[in-house]
Structures are given as structure tokens and as C-alpha cells.
N, C-alpha and C positions, 0 to 999 in steps of 0.2 A: 553198665553205662555210666559214665559218670557226665554230668552236666555241670558246665561252666556259665556264666553271665558275664559280660562287660558293659558294667553299668553306665559308664561314662559315654558307650556308643547308642545306649538306648533313647530312643524317641518316643515311647510312652504311647507307642500304638495300643498296646494291651492284647494284641493277638495271642500272645502266649499265654495269658490269663484265660482268656475266651477258650482256648484249645486243650489246655492242660491245667486246670485251675489247682489241681492236686499238688503241682510242682511249682508253679509260677504264682506271684500275685504282685501287686503294685503298691508302692509306699505312698505317701500323702502327696507328694509331687506327679505321681502317675508312673514313676520308672519301675522297671522289674526290681522284683525282690524272688530270692531262690528260697523255695520251702523245702526242697530235697535234692541235694547233691546227686544221690544215687536213687532214683525213683525205681519202683517195683517195675518187673517186668510186663505186667500188663499195662503200664503207662507208656511203654516204649513208643508204641506208634503215635500218641498224642503228642509227645515230648519231639519226637521226630518232625512232625508237622508243625508243631511251635518253631522250630528252629528254620524249616523253610519258608514259613510265612513271615518272619520278622525281618521287617523292612529295612532294619539297621545291620542286620547280620550280627547281633549282639549276644546269640546263643550259639556255645559250642558244645558237641558232643563228642566224648571219647570212650575207647571200651575200657570196661574194668567197673 
């Protein structure tokens, strides 16, 4: 899986960080920072949940 984030769309809710802290973080302004574009298979469920919970739809997942 390949993860992409659209930082300009991010509203800083932090749901992604709470759900998948190994993959997402927040910068000093509270906006999403991607720690891993290709997370491990064991993180798949948490990353999918993060994308679903994102109120701004700023997280996109693609195969690969």
C-alpha cells in the first residue's frame, strides 16, 4: 500500500496520529506529516481506519 497526504486539505484533527502513530505525525502547527509512504502490512488496518476517520479526506491510499 502507498499512502499520500494532501497537507493543504488537512484540518489538524489528529485522528490519523491517534489511529496510526507509526505512519502519521503532526507538525508544530498541528498538520499531518507522513512518516511512512509504504507502511508495513501489519499497519494496513490502522492506516485504512485513519483514512476513513479523516474529516478533511486528506489521506489517500493506493495499491503498491
